[in-house]
Backbone as JSON Lines, residues from 0, in Angstrom:
{"i":0,"aa":"X","n":[42.12,37.61,177.53],"ca":[42.96,36.48,177.23],"c":[42.07,35.31,176.84]}
{"i":1,"aa":"X","n":[42.5,34.55,175.89],"ca":[41.8,33.34,175.48],"c":[42.71,32.16,175.73]}
{"i":2,"aa":"X","n":[42.14,31.1,176.3],"ca":[42.89,29.89,176.59],"c":[42.17,28.71,175.96]}
{"i":3,"aa":"X","n":[42.88,27.9,175.22],"ca":[42.34,26.64,174.71],"c":[42.92,25.55,175.58]}
{"i":4,"aa":"X","n":[42.05,24.69,176.1],"ca":[42.46,23.72,177.11],"c":[42.12,22.31,176.67]}
{"i":5,"aa":"X","n":[43.06,21.43,176.83],"ca":[42.83,20.0,176.61],"c":[43.27,19.32,177.89]}
{"i":6,"aa":"X","n":[42.31,18.82,178.66],"ca":[42.63,18.23,179.97],"c":[41.73,17.05,180.25]}
{"i":7,"aa":"X","n":[42.14,16.25,181.22],"ca":[41.31,15.12,181.64],"c":[40.02,15.65,182.28]}
{"i":8,"aa":"X","n":[39.05,14.76,182.42],"ca":[37.77,15.14,183.01],"c":[37.95,15.68,184.42]}
{"i":9,"aa":"X","n":[38.78,15.03,185.24],"ca":[38.95,15.48,186.63],"c":[39.62,16.84,186.7]}
{"i":10,"aa":"X","n":[40.6,17.07,185.86],"ca":[41.27,18.38,185.83],"c":[40.31,19.44,185.32]}
{"i":11,"aa":"X","n":[39.54,19.1,184.29],"ca":[38.56,20.04,183.75],"c":[37.56,20.46,184.82]}
{"i":12,"aa":"X","n":[37.08,19.51,185.59],"ca":[36.12,19.82,186.65],"c":[36.72,20.74,187.7]}
{"i":13,"aa":"X","n":[37.98,20.53,188.05],"ca":[38.65,21.4,189.04],"c":[38.79,22.83,188.49]}
{"i":14,"aa":"X","n":[39.15,22.92,187.22],"ca":[39.32,24.23,186.6],"c":[37.97,24.95,186.52]}
{"i":15,"aa":"X","n":[36.93,24.24,186.1],"ca":[35.6,24.84,186.01],"c":[35.1,25.28,187.38]}
{"i":16,"aa":"X","n":[35.38,24.49,188.39],"ca":[34.99,24.86,189.75],"c":[35.7,26.14,190.19]}
{"i":17,"aa":"X","n":[36.98,26.23,189.89],"ca":[37.74,27.43,190.23],"c":[37.19,28.66,189.49]}
{"i":18,"aa":"X","n":[36.91,28.49,188.2],"ca":[36.37,29.61,187.41],"c":[35.01,30.04,187.94]}
{"i":19,"aa":"X","n":[34.2,29.09,188.35],"ca":[32.9,29.42,188.92],"c":[33.07,30.22,190.22]}
{"i":20,"aa":"X","n":[34.08,29.87,191.02],"ca":[34.32,30.63,192.26],"c":[34.72,32.06,191.94]}
{"i":21,"aa":"X","n":[35.44,32.26,190.84],"ca":[35.82,33.62,190.43],"c":[34.59,34.44,190.06]}
{"i":22,"aa":"X","n":[33.64,33.82,189.35],"ca":[32.44,34.56,188.96],"c":[31.63,34.94,190.19]}
{"i":23,"aa":"X","n":[31.64,34.1,191.21],"ca":[30.92,34.42,192.45],"c":[31.58,35.59,193.18]}
{"i":24,"aa":"X","n":[32.85,35.83,192.87],"ca":[33.57,36.97,193.46],"c":[33.43,38.22,192.6]}
{"i":25,"aa":"X","n":[32.65,38.11,191.53],"ca":[32.41,39.27,190.67],"c":[33.34,39.39,189.48]}
{"i":26,"aa":"X","n":[34.21,38.4,189.28],"ca":[35.11,38.44,188.13],"c":[34.35,38.03,186.87]}
{"i":27,"aa":"X","n":[34.82,38.48,185.72],"ca":[34.18,38.17,184.46],"c":[34.89,36.98,183.8]}
{"i":28,"aa":"X","n":[34.14,35.9,183.58],"ca":[34.68,34.7,182.95],"c":[33.65,34.19,181.95]}
{"i":29,"aa":"X","n":[34.08,33.93,180.73],"ca":[33.2,33.35,179.71],"c":[33.82,32.04,179.26]}
{"i":30,"aa":"X","n":[33.04,30.98,179.28],"ca":[33.52,29.66,178.89],"c":[32.77,29.24,177.63]}
{"i":31,"aa":"X","n":[33.53,28.89,176.61],"ca":[32.96,28.42,175.35],"c":[33.54,27.03,175.09]}
{"i":32,"aa":"X","n":[32.68,26.03,175.08],"ca":[33.18,24.68,174.81],"c":[33.3,24.44,173.31]}
{"i":33,"aa":"X","n":[33.85,23.29,172.92],"ca":[34.07,22.98,171.52],"c":[32.79,23.05,170.69]}
{"i":34,"aa":"X","n":[31.7,22.55,171.24],"ca":[30.44,22.53,170.49],"c":[29.98,23.95,170.17]}
{"i":35,"aa":"X","n":[30.01,24.81,171.16],"ca":[29.58,26.19,170.96],"c":[30.54,26.92,170.01]}
{"i":36,"aa":"X","n":[31.84,26.68,170.17],"ca":[32.83,27.31,169.29],"c":[32.56,26.92,167.84]}
{"i":37,"aa":"X","n":[32.35,25.63,167.58],"ca":[32.1,25.16,166.22],"c":[30.81,25.75,165.67]}
{"i":38,"aa":"X","n":[29.77,25.84,166.51],"ca":[28.49,26.4,166.09],"c":[28.64,27.88,165.73]}
{"i":39,"aa":"X","n":[29.32,28.64,166.58],"ca":[29.51,30.07,166.32],"c":[30.39,30.29,165.09]}
{"i":40,"aa":"X","n":[31.43,29.48,164.95],"ca":[32.31,29.6,163.79],"c":[31.54,29.35,162.5]}
{"i":41,"aa":"X","n":[30.7,28.3,162.49],"ca":[29.9,28.0,161.31],"c":[28.96,29.15,160.97]}
{"i":42,"aa":"X","n":[28.36,29.75,161.99],"ca":[27.46,30.88,161.77],"c":[28.19,32.08,161.2]}
{"i":43,"aa":"X","n":[29.37,32.34,161.7],"ca":[30.16,33.47,161.2],"c":[30.57,33.22,159.75]}
{"i":44,"aa":"X","n":[31.04,32.01,159.46],"ca":[31.45,31.69,158.09],"c":[30.27,31.77,157.13]}
{"i":45,"aa":"X","n":[29.09,31.32,157.56],"ca":[27.89,31.42,156.73],"c":[27.54,32.87,156.48]}
{"i":46,"aa":"X","n":[27.63,33.7,157.52],"ca":[27.34,35.12,157.38],"c":[28.3,35.81,156.42]}
{"i":47,"aa":"X","n":[29.57,35.47,156.52],"ca":[30.56,36.06,155.61],"c":[30.3,35.64,154.17]}
{"i":48,"aa":"X","n":[29.91,34.38,153.98],"ca":[29.58,33.9,152.63],"c":[28.36,34.64,152.08]}
{"i":49,"aa":"X","n":[27.37,34.87,152.93],"ca":[26.18,35.6,152.5],"c":[26.53,37.03,152.1]}
{"i":50,"aa":"X","n":[27.42,37.65,152.85],"ca":[27.85,39.01,152.5],"c":[28.56,39.0,151.15]}
{"i":51,"aa":"X","n":[29.45,38.03,150.95],"ca":[30.15,37.91,149.67],"c":[29.18,37.74,148.51]}
{"i":52,"aa":"X","n":[28.06,37.05,148.77],"ca":[27.07,36.8,147.72],"c":[26.01,37.91,147.63]}
{"i":53,"aa":"X","n":[26.17,38.96,148.44],"ca":[25.21,40.06,148.44],"c":[23.89,39.71,149.09]}
{"i":54,"aa":"X","n":[23.89,38.67,149.9],"ca":[22.66,38.21,150.57],"c":[22.66,38.69,152.02]}
{"i":55,"aa":"X","n":[22.22,39.91,152.22],"ca":[22.17,40.41,153.59],"c":[20.84,41.11,153.83]}
{"i":56,"aa":"X","n":[20.49,41.22,155.1],"ca":[19.21,41.79,155.5],"c":[19.46,43.13,156.17]}
{"i":57,"aa":"X","n":[18.65,44.11,155.83],"ca":[18.78,45.42,156.48],"c":[18.35,45.3,157.93]}
{"i":58,"aa":"X","n":[18.8,46.22,158.75],"ca":[18.42,46.19,160.17],"c":[16.92,46.38,160.34]}
{"i":59,"aa":"X","n":[16.29,47.18,159.47],"ca":[14.83,47.37,159.53],"c":[14.09,46.06,159.25]}
{"i":60,"aa":"X","n":[14.58,45.32,158.26],"ca":[13.96,44.03,157.94],"c":[14.14,43.03,159.08]}
{"i":61,"aa":"X","n":[15.29,43.06,159.7],"ca":[15.57,42.17,160.81],"c":[14.67,42.47,162.0]}
{"i":62,"aa":"X","n":[14.52,43.74,162.34],"ca":[13.66,44.14,163.45],"c":[12.22,43.74,163.15]}
{"i":63,"aa":"X","n":[11.78,43.94,161.92],"ca":[10.42,43.57,161.53],"c":[10.21,42.07,161.69]}
{"i":64,"aa":"X","n":[11.17,41.28,161.28],"ca":[11.06,39.82,161.4],"c":[11.06,39.39,162.85]}
{"i":65,"aa":"X","n":[11.87,40.01,163.68],"ca":[11.94,39.66,165.1],"c":[10.66,40.02,165.83]}
{"i":66,"aa":"X","n":[9.96,41.04,165.37],"ca":[8.72,41.48,166.03],"c":[7.5,40.66,165.62]}
{"i":67,"aa":"X","n":[7.66,39.73,164.7],"ca":[6.52,38.91,164.26],"c":[6.14,37.91,165.31]}
């Protein structure tokens, strides 16, 4: 499930505290704030544009670059 939340600072802190308690109990929770969402969205859109333009890197090239 994905939830988009717009709340006051005090409510946000209570919710984050509750979610943190869930992770301590072994539950899986992933929190993505607006900044990270926008960053990831921009990266995905850039990647899609590169694919449309035929600008992609093979997995072998990527591994070689990462090993440098």
